[in-house]
C-alpha positions in Angstrom: 29.4 37.1 23.4 31.2 36.9 26.9 35.0 36.4 27.2 35.6 32.7 27.2 38.3 33.2 30.0 35.8 34.4 32.5 34.9 32.0 35.2 31.6 30.6 34.8 29.3 30.1 37.8 25.9 28.4 38.2 24.5 30.6 40.9 23.0 33.1 38.4 19.3 34.2 39.5 18.2 33.1 36.1 19.2 29.5 36.2 18.1 26.3 38.2 20.8 25.3 40.8 23.2 22.9 38.9 22.1 24.0 35.5 24.1 25.9 33.0 22.4 28.9 31.6 21.5 28.5 28.0 21.1 31.8 26.0 18.1 31.9 23.5 18.3 34.3 20.7 16.1 37.4 21.4 14.5 37.1 18.2 13.2 33.5 18.7 9.6 32.9 17.5 7.2 30.7 19.0 4.8 29.2 16.4 1.6 27.4 17.0 1.6 23.9 17.6 5.5 23.8 17.9 6.9 22.3 21.2 9.6 24.3 22.9 11.5 22.9 25.7 13.0 25.8 28.0 16.3 25.1 29.6 16.4 27.9 32.2 14.2 30.3 33.7 15.5 32.9 31.4 14.3 30.7 28.6 11.0 30.6 30.2 10.6 34.3 30.6 11.5 34.8 26.8 9.0 32.0 26.1 6.3 33.7 27.9 7.1 37.1 26.3 7.2 35.4 22.8 3.6 34.1 23.4 2.5 37.6 24.5 4.9 40.0 22.7 3.4 43.1 24.5 4.3 41.5 27.8 0.6 41.4 28.9 -1.6 38.6 29.7 -3.5 36.8 27.0 -6.6 38.1 28.0 -7.5 41.4 29.9 -10.2 39.4 31.8 -7.9 36.5 33.0 -8.0 36.1 36.7 -4.7 35.9 38.7 -3.3 32.5 39.7 -4.0 31.4 43.1 -1.0 30.2 45.2 -1.8 26.4 44.6 -1.9 26.8 40.8 1.1 29.1 40.8 3.2 26.4 42.7 1.8 23.6 40.4 2.8 25.7 37.3 6.4 26.4 38.7 7.0 22.8 39.4 5.9 21.8 36.0 8.1 24.4 34.3 11.2 23.6 36.3 10.9 19.9 35.8 11.2 20.6 32.0 14.4 22.6 32.3 17.3 20.7 31.1 20.1 20.4 33.5 22.9 20.9 31.2 25.8 19.9 33.5 24.2 16.5 33.9 23.8 16.1 30.2 27.4 16.9 29.6 28.5 14.5 32.4 26.3 11.7 31.1 27.6 12.1 27.6 31.3 12.0 28.7 30.6 8.9 30.8 28.9 7.1 27.9 31.7 8.1 25.4 34.5 6.9 27.7 32.6 3.5 28.3 31.5 3.0 24.6 34.2 4.5 22.3 36.0 1.1 21.9 32.9 -0.8 21.2 32.2 -2.6 18.1 28.9 -0.9 17.9 29.3 2.7 17.7 25.7 3.8 18.1 25.7 4.7 21.8 29.0 6.7 21.4 27.4 8.6 18.2 24.2 9.4 20.2 26.4 10.8 23.1 28.4 13.0 20.6 25.1 14.1 19.1 23.8 15.2 22.6 27.1 17.2 23.2 26.5 18.9 19.9 23.3 20.3 21.3 25.1 22.3 23.8 28.7 22.9 23.3 28.2 25.6 20.8 27.5 28.0 23.8 30.4 29.5 25.5 29.6 28.5 29.0 28.7 24.8 28.2 31.9 24.7 26.1 34.1 25.9 29.0 32.2 23.6 31.5 32.8 20.6 29.2 36.6 21.3 29.7 36.3 21.6 33.4 34.3 18.3 33.7 37.2 16.5 32.0 35.5 16.1 28.5 38.6 16.9 26.5 40.0 13.5 27.5 37.7 11.7 25.2 39.2 13.4 22.0 42.3 11.5 21.4 41.0 7.9 21.6 37.9 9.0 19.6 40.1 10.6 17.0 41.8 7.3 16.3 38.6 5.3 16.5 38.2 2.5 14.1 34.7 4.0 13.4 34.5 6.9 10.7 31.4 8.1 12.4 33.1 8.6 15.8 36.2 10.3 14.4 34.2 13.0 12.3 32.0 13.6 15.4 34.9 14.0 17.7 36.5 16.5 15.3 33.1 18.3 14.8 32.9 18.8 18.5 36.4 20.2 18.7 35.2 22.9 16.0 32.1 23.7 18.0 34.2 24.2 21.2 36.8 26.3 19.7 34.9 28.6 17.4 35.4 32.1 18.8 36.3 30.7 22.2 39.8 31.6 23.3 39.6 29.5 26.6 38.9 26.3 24.6 41.3 27.2 21.8 44.2 27.5 24.4 43.4 24.2 26.0 42.9 22.3 22.7 46.2 23.8 21.6 48.0 23.0 24.8 46.8 19.4 24.5 48.6 18.9 21.1 45.6 18.6 18.8 47.2 20.5 15.9 49.4 17.6 14.5 46.5 15.1 15.2 44.1 17.2 13.0 46.7 17.8 10.2 47.3 14.0 10.0 43.5 13.4 9.9 43.3 16.1 7.1 45.9 14.5 5.0 45.6 10.7 5.6 42.1 9.8 6.8 40.4 7.4 4.5 36.8 9.0 5.2 36.1 12.3 3.5 33.8 13.5 6.2 36.5 13.0 8.8 39.0 15.0 6.5 36.6 17.9 6.1 35.4 18.1 9.8 39.1 17.9 10.9 39.9 20.8 8.5 36.9 22.6 10.0 38.2 22.0 13.5 41.6 23.2 12.5 40.1 26.5 11.0 38.0 27.2 14.2 41.2 26.5 16.3 43.5 28.9 14.5 41.2 31.9 13.6 42.2 34.9 15.8 44.6 32.4 17.6 48.4 33.7 16.9 49.7 31.1 19.3 48.6 28.4 17.0 50.8 29.5 14.1 54.1 28.0 15.5 52.9 24.6 16.0 51.0 24.7 12.8 54.3 25.6 10.9 56.3 23.1 12.8 54.1 20.4 11.8 54.1 21.1 8.2 50.6 22.7 8.2 51.1 24.7 5.1 52.1 21.5 3.1 49.0 19.8 4.3 46.8 22.7 3.3 48.7 22.8 -0.1 47.8 19.2 -0.7 44.1 19.8 0.5 43.7 22.7 -2.1 44.4 20.3 -4.9 42.1 17.5 -3.4 39.3 16.3 -5.6 37.1 16.5 -2.5 35.4 19.8 -3.3 34.6 20.8 0.4 38.2 20.1 1.3 39.5 22.3 -1.3 37.0 25.1 -0.5 37.7 24.9 3.3 41.6 24.8 2.9 41.5 28.0 0.6 39.2 29.9 3.0 41.6 29.0 6.0 44.6 30.0 3.8 42.9 33.4 3.1 42.2 33.9 6.8 45.9 33.0 7.9 47.3 35.3 5.2 45.3 38.2 6.4 46.4 37.5 10.1 50.0 36.6 9.7 52.8 37.9 7.7 55.0 35.0 8.3 52.3 32.5 6.9 52.3 34.7 3.6 56.0 34.6 3.4 56.1 30.8 3.7 53.3 30.5 1.2 55.0 32.6 -1.4 58.1 30.5 -1.1 56.3 27.1 -1.3 54.6 27.4 -4.6 51.1 28.5 -3.7 51.0 31.2 -6.2 51.9 28.8 -9.0 49.1 26.3 -7.7 46.5 28.9 -7.5 47.2 29.9 -11.0 47.1 26.5 -12.2 43.6 26.0 -10.5 42.2 29.2 -12.0 43.3 28.2 -15.5 40.6 25.5 -15.3 38.0 27.5 -13.4 35.1 26.2 -15.3 35.4 22.8 -13.6 36.3 24.2 -10.1 33.7 25.0 -7.5 36.1 26.9 -5.2 37.0 29.8 -7.5 35.9 32.4 -5.1 37.9 31.0 -2.2 40.9 30.6 -4.5 40.7 34.1 -5.5 40.3 35.3 -2.0 43.3 33.4 -0.8 45.4 34.8 -3.7 44.2 38.3 -2.9 45.2 38.1 0.6 48.5 36.6 -0.4 49.4 39.6 -2.8 48.2 42.4 -0.7 51.1 44.7 0.2 53.4 41.8 -0.7 55.8 42.8 -3.5 57.5 39.5 -3.9 54.0 37.8 -4.4 53.0 40.6 -6.7 56.1 39.8 -8.8 55.5 36.1 -9.0 51.9 36.6 -10.0 53.1 38.8 -13.0 55.2 35.9 -14.4 53.9 35.4 -17.9 54.5 31.7 -17.7 51.6 31.5 -15.3 49.1 33.0 -17.6 47.2 34.4 -14.7 46.1 37.6 -16.3 44.6 35.5 -19.2 42.7 33.2 -16.6 41.5 36.4 -14.5 40.2 37.9 -17.9 38.2 34.8 -18.8 36.8 34.6 -15.4 35.6 38.2 -15.7 34.3 37.8 -19.2 32.1 34.8 -18.3 30.9 35.7 -14.8 30.6 39.5 -14.7 27.0 39.7 -15.9 25.8 37.5 -12.9 25.1 38.7 -9.4 25.9 35.4 -8.2 29.5 36.0 -8.8 29.8 39.7 -7.3 32.4 38.6 -4.8 34.4 36.6 -7.2 34.5 39.5 -9.7 35.6 41.9 -6.9 38.5 39.7 -6.2 39.3 39.5 -10.0 39.3 43.2 -10.5 41.5 43.7 -7.4 44.1 41.2 -8.8 44.0 42.9 -12.2 44.4 46.3 -10.9 47.1 45.4 -8.3 49.2 42.9 -10.3 49.0 43.9 -13.9 48.0 47.6 -14.0 50.4 48.4 -11.4 53.0 46.5 -13.2 52.3 48.6 -16.4 52.4 51.8 -14.6 55.9 50.9 -13.1 57.1 50.2 -16.7 55.9 53.5 -17.7 57.8 55.4 -15.2 61.0 53.7 -16.2 
């Protein structure tokens, strides 16, 4: 994946003028009867190779194309290539024009069009350069649930593994907006998509930590981990495990805010909890090389050891729970066996 900070140009020999190169995975398969619309000349080349994997013509007796047929074929192929820049521009125009409309259908369709393109680095960066980020604040406060969650979903697509877009979303002040949606939006899908966007924005992005903490981000995630919405709980625990692994300050804050006690309470009723693996992963990252956290976990009032042993007893025979049991064994070894070893040394 190219560096998102590199300047994108549209004068590649593999692209039609005015179009953004759209990379196709090298293992793409072309099946009989399936219609594929190439977006660049590079797509066309891969398409033709897929039809003839050995790079040869379909028939050894096939005659070479004459110039007239060759020109006709090239015109037909070029006319089928999507001009991504124009698609992005049109979608931005439609969203700006229709986001406040009583009928959200046109705006929804424009966001769905964006979703087809902006998960690619070049298209994502060009979306910013075309002024596309201006649509997000009004759309995230739209009266339509379908517009709010689509806007959050596009932010996630733009910022996932993309430092350039992460930087500009961060500079535009979206962390407090996303946190408010996670905590207070009445629509479950908007909440989960906003949490997904926050996760994509913060991963491998140390500059996001300070505004996240300043806007009580950990308190929002603490609330989300106790949500009855399963996906919200799972995604919040996953993000916490990532942040613990990446940032010591986050771990220290979590340790002092009651996360260990909360994780222990959730694990005590693991039979009814679908997020056990993510909870265990977050707890594991929280205690790793963290003596204060280890000490809190060993508090007998939490009954954490009992909960871990029950999980191990009920899930250890199933391959489905392999990762879960690995986390359990780590916690038992590092929290409780190490505690006994220390007592024996005294």
